[in-house]
Structure formats: C-alpha cells, structure tokens
Phi, psi and omega in degrees: 000132182277152180281140179296142177303149180301317183234151168266088186296329179293321177295315180299319178296319177299316180292324178297330182284349181267116180297146178208159182303330181277358182126304176203162185294325179299313180296319178299312182296317179295319178299317178296319179298314181300318180298327183265344189303307186302316179295316179294319180294317179300318178295323178296316179298319177296317180299320177296314181299325181273353180072026182269092185297325179296317179290326176296312180299316180295315180296317178295323179296316180299314179294320180296314180301313179296321179299313182294325177295332180268001180085016180268079189294317180293324176299318177300319180294314182288329176291325175298328180290346173262315184299305188295315177297324178293319182286314188273319185246003182054042177255138181265146175288148175287164177298323179296317180296319179299318179295321178296317180296316179299320178298314178298318180297314181295318177294322180294317179299315180298314180294319180293323178297314178297316183292332183284340183285000000 
C-alpha cells in the first residue's frame, strides 16, 4: 500500500488563488493552524497520559480537521489512525505512534507553509 502524499497540492493551489488580507487563503489557514497547533498537541498528549479516550478522540479530530483544511493530507490520515481507535475501540496510541504522528505533523506544517506562499 502506498503512502498518502504529504500535501494535497491541488487544494493548496485552489486556496492560494483566493485573495485574503494575509495574501491568500492558504497562507491564512496554515498560519491559523500553526498558531493553534502547540496548544492542541499539548492537550492531546495530556489526554493520552491520563488515558482519556474521549479527549484523545476529540483532540485528534480537531487537529485532523484543521490539517485537511490546510491541504495536509497525510497528517489527516495519521491523525485518523489515533482518532478512530480512541473513539470506536477506546484504544490509546502508543508513545511511539504519537511520536510518529507528531513527526508527520511537523513535516506537513513546514511543507504546507512553504506551499502556501
């Protein structure tokens, strides 16, 4: 099975074409995501540490939704791999899985920021 592309470049190009006060809509959305990322990620880590599956599912969902709106397709996919098991099976991600997801998110944010400019 092939890995999903890091970015949905066609979505980012569509968003870049939409004027916005910050320059374009893609740049605005990525900037908003970046501003919220650290807080949302920290809450997700606390929820995992506390074993709160509802908060894990909610936190992963919030991050996934924002990722997909910014064209970060692989981030959306890996966040779904945390959200759905927490929501459906009440299973928590391992520390290793959480680190893998964080790596994908950081690479996605960097790539989306560059692509949005």
